[in-house]
N, C-alpha and C positions, 0 to 999 in steps of 0.2 A: 504493500500500500504506500501511497504518498505519505511522507513523514512530516510531522508538524515541527519543522526546524526553524520556522520563522525567517528563513532566508529568501532572497529573490532570485537565486540562481536556477531553480527549477530543474536540477539535474536528476533527481529521483523520478523515474518514469513509470514505476510499477504501481498499479492501483488495484483495489478490489473491484471485481466485476459484478454486474447485476446478476450474473449466473449464480453468484453466491447467495442470492435472495430470490428463490423461485417464485415468490408472489409479487416481485417488483413490477413486472410488466403487465400484470392483470388487476392489481388492486385499484380501488376507486381513488380519486385524487385525495391525497392526504392534506395538501396545502392548496386550497382554491385561490384564484386570483383575488387579491385584496389590495386596495389602495391604502397607503400608510400616510398618516397625517403627521408631519414633523413637529408641528406646534404642540402636539400632545406629549412630547418628550420633555423631561426635566433638563435643566442646564447640566452640562458635564464638563469635567476637567480631564484633560488627557495629554499625552506626550505625542508630539508630532515630528515628522521628518519630511524630507522632500526628495524628488528625483529631478534631474536636469536634462532637458532635451537640447541637443546641438542643432544647427551650428550656432545660432544666436541663443545664448542660454535662456531657457524658459523653465522656471520652476513650477512644479505641480506639487502641492503639499498633500500629505496623507497621514492618517493616524498610524502610529507604530503598531504593527501587528502584535508584538509582544505586550504592548500596553493593553490592547483590546483583549488579548488572551488572559492577562492578569485579571481584568475586570470580570471575565467569564468565570475564571477559576474560583474567585472569591464570592461570586453572586449566589444569593439564595433563591433566585428566580427559578421556578420549576421548568419554565420554557427553555431557559438556557441550559439547565442541567440535563434536559432530555435530548438536546440536539448538539449545540456547540460545546457544551461542557463534556458531553460524552466523547466527542471527537478529540478534545484536548486530553482527557483522561486516557484515551486509547492511543494517544500519540499518532493520530492519523489525520490526513487531510480529506478523507472521503469515507462516508458511511452511506451507501446507496439508499435513497429514499428517506434519509434523515438529514444529512448534511452533505452538500455538494461542493465543498472546497472554496466557498466564497470569501474566506478571510485572507487568503493569500493572493498577492498580485502576481499572476502567472506571466511567463515570458511572452506569450502571444498577445497579451494586453499591451505590453510595451511595444511590440511590433506594430500594433494598430496605431499607437501614438506616433511612431516614426512615419507611418504612411500618411497620417493626417497632417503631420508637420511638413512633409515633402509637398503635399498638395497645397498647403498654405503658401509655400514659396512660389508655386506656379500661379496660383489664382488670387493671391493677395490675402491680407489679414481679415477682411470682412466677408469672405466668401460664404461663411456659414450663417451670417446674420439673417434671422427670420426663418431658418430651417427648423423643421420638427425632427428630432432625433430620438431614437430608442436604443438603449443598450440592454440587451437580453443576457441574463447570467452575469450581471455587472460586478458583483463582489465589491472591490474597492472603488470601482467606477471611474478609473482614471481616463479612459478614452472618452466617456461621456462628459466628464468634467472639462476636458480639453475643448469639446464642442460648446459647452456652456460658457466657457471663458471667451469664446469667439462669437458669441451672439446668438447661439441656437437655443431653442426651447428643448429641454431634454427630459425624457422619461427613463428612470432607472428601474430595472427589474432584477430581482434575485429570488432564488428558490426559498431561502430562509429569511423571514422577517427580521430575525435577530441580526443578520449580517447587515441589512439595511439600517437598522437602528444604531449598531455599534461601529460600523465602518463607513458605509456609503454616505449617510447624512453628515457625519462629522467631516468627511473629506470634502463634500460639497461646501459646507460652511467654511472650511479652511481655505477654499479657493474663491470665495465670494464675499459674504458679509464679514468674515473674520480673517480675511487674508492678511498675513503679516507683511512687513517690508521685506523685499527680496534680499536684503543684506542681513536678515535675522539668522544667527547661527542655528544650525540644527544638530541634534534634536532639541526641541524646546517644549516647555509645558505651557498650556493655554487653557482658557475656559471658553466654552461655546454656549450660545443661546439659540436653540433650534427655532424659536418663534420668529427669528429674523428671516427665516426662509420664505416667509409670506411674500417678500418682495423679489424673490428669485424665480425665474421661469423654469422650475424643475418640479417633477412629480415622481412619486416613489411607489413601487409595487412589489408585492411578494406573491409567490405561488408557483404552481407547476405550469409549464408551457401549454399543456393540453387544455388548460382552463382559460387561456387568454384570447382565442379566436372570438368568443362571444363579446368580450370586452371591446375588441377592435371593431367588430361588427356594429356594436352600439355607438362607438365613436363615429363610424361612417354614417349611420342612420341619422345622427344628430347634426353632424357638421359636414357631411358629404366627403368626397375624396380628399379635400384639403385637411380634414381632421386626422388623416393617416400620416405616415412618416416618410420624410424625404430620404432619410438615411437610417439604416438599422445596423448596429455594431454588435458583434458577439465574438468572444474568444474562449478557447479551451472548453467548448461546450459539446463537441461531437465525439467524445472519447468512448461513449457507449452507443452501439447501434440501436438499442431500444429507445434512445432519446431522439433519434433522427426524425422520426415521423412527427412527434409533437413539436419539435423545434421548427421543422419545415412548415408545419401548419400555422404556427405563430408568425413566422416570417412572411408567409404568403398573405395572411389575413391583415397584417399590419402595414404592409408596404404600399405606397402610392404606385400607380402605374408608371410614373416618371421617376420613381425612386430607385435606390440601389442599396445593396447589402455589402458590408465588409466583414468577412469571417477570418479570424486569426486562429490557426490550428497547427498542430504537429501532424505530419503525414501519417504516423502510426503512434499508438499509445500501447506500450508493452503491458500485457496482462488484461487488456480491455478489448472489446469487440468492435469498437468504432475506429474507422480510419477516414482520412480526408477524401481519398478517392471514392470510397463507398458512399460517403455523404453526397459528394458532388454528382455521383451517378443517380442518386435519388432526386436530384434537382434538375436533371437534364431536360425533362419534359416541360418545365416552366421557365427556366432561367438560362441565359448565356453566362458563362463563367470565364474569367481570365485571372491569372496570377499577377498581382501587382507588387509582391514582395516575396522573396525567398531567402532563406539562410540555412546553410549546412553547418550544424554543430551537434555532433552525436546523432541527434534525430533532426531530420529536415523540418523546418518551420516555414509556413507560408501565410500570406494574407491574400485571400481570393475575393474578387469583386463579382457580385451577381447582379444582373439586370434582367427585367422581364423580357421574354422573347416577343 
């Protein structure tokens, strides 16, 4: 299994398979699509760090995973104990159907950031202004946060509501209403007030992908095609073949006809049934695909763009 080492190198590639859980592919949705209201959260104090994107340094701030893990470990919340707390106690980054790795910032999320950064160089800093963006399986949410920083309205979705509360929302705050000066040394301790997000064009969702097509259909019925998404981002989400169908259904139901999808993934995931070629084969009847980024490092990583045929 992936180990909870709280590092960003992502070199451990072996994960538990859904085959270990014979009910995983047939059970009813354990986590239905739910919108999370950030203003319902209390203020929190946390330790933050940052990553820098070249060539012109751009800092994106994020909560230290070790800090979030400490909060989980000492929490008396039954929800945390049954999901993220179990993952930490088991020293694993994946418990199929319980916790899907959202605390860690995976390599392919950083690859998505570099692709977006390169596109900014070509199209200019305002190219995202006014776009509607969705990040599926967001975890720390850094690609979506990049879009938010460049003028997009962004919806963040993760399997676990606890990941949204403990990581995604704090990271959005750290890069919007509570963004520090860029010369602030990291790591640093800060306090956040989630109620300030009422002024930020971001929405937060938790739940299984299979439960989101009705949400997106409702958006379309209320607001028409324009209520759907211009850009959908997702990374490290195709590692199990059982997830391909619900992920593809969510992508298809949420994407505008003029929109596109960027998928960051490893070509293969050792110990898992999902591969990038297998997923792309399932997309071929609906989408044109092209690789916009590739990197060979132990396991090949790619960012693939999908557009409607």
